[in-house]
C-alpha positions in Angstrom: -1.7 -2.1 -10.4 -1.3 -1.3 -6.9 2.5 -1.8 -6.7 2.5 0.5 -10.1 1.0 3.3 -7.9 3.3 2.6 -4.9 6.2 2.8 -7.2 5.1 6.1 -8.7 4.5 7.8 -5.1 8.0 6.7 -3.9 9.6 8.3 -7.0 7.5 11.1 -6.8 7.9 11.6 -3.1 11.9 11.4 -3.6 12.0 13.5 -6.3 10.3 15.9 -4.1 12.5 15.8 -1.7 15.8 15.9 -4.0 13.9 19.1 -5.7 13.6 20.6 -1.5 17.0 20.3 -1.1 18.5 22.3 -4.3 15.9 24.5 -3.5 17.5 25.3 0.1 20.6 24.7 -1.3 19.7 27.7 -3.7 18.9 29.5 -1.1 21.6 29.1 1.1 23.5 30.3 -1.9 21.5 33.4 -2.3 22.2 34.3 1.4 26.1 33.3 0.9 26.3 35.9 -1.8 24.1 38.5 0.0 26.6 37.9 2.7 29.6 38.2 0.8 28.5 41.3 -1.3 28.0 43.2 2.0 31.6 42.5 3.1 33.0 43.4 -0.5 31.0 47.1 0.4 32.8 46.8 4.2 36.0 46.5 2.2 35.1 49.2 -0.1 34.2 51.7 2.7 37.3 50.5 4.7 39.5 51.4 1.4 37.9 54.2 1.4 38.8 55.6 4.3 42.4 54.2 4.4 43.0 56.4 1.5 41.4 59.4 3.1 43.9 58.7 5.8 46.9 58.4 3.5 46.0 61.9 2.1 45.8 63.4 5.2 49.3 61.8 6.4 50.7 63.1 3.3 49.1 66.4 3.6 50.9 66.6 7.1 54.4 65.1 5.9 54.0 68.1 3.3 52.8 71.1 6.2 55.7 69.3 8.2 58.4 69.7 5.6 57.1 73.2 5.0 57.7 73.6 8.6 61.0 72.1 8.8 62.3 74.4 5.5 60.9 77.7 7.3 63.2 76.6 10.8 66.0 76.0 8.9 65.3 79.2 6.9 65.2 81.4 10.1 68.2 79.6 11.8 70.3 80.1 8.3 69.5 84.1 8.7 70.4 83.9 12.5 73.3 82.1 11.9 74.4 84.6 9.2 74.1 87.9 11.7 76.5 85.8 14.2 
């Protein structure tokens, strides 16, 4: 009978250790998932900033083209007077 109790104790202890290991793996995966989600938020934020900067650059290009058109018109008017 003592051997049976010893076997049960060893099996129970082993099962406890295995379950604790699984629990720690779940905790680590949970932390990893949270970290990845944080990185996704940073990526989305950076993408938004990149989009905003691209719109600014496009707007600046448009304004530069407008100024260049005005300068050409002035140059054409001046050339027509000479």
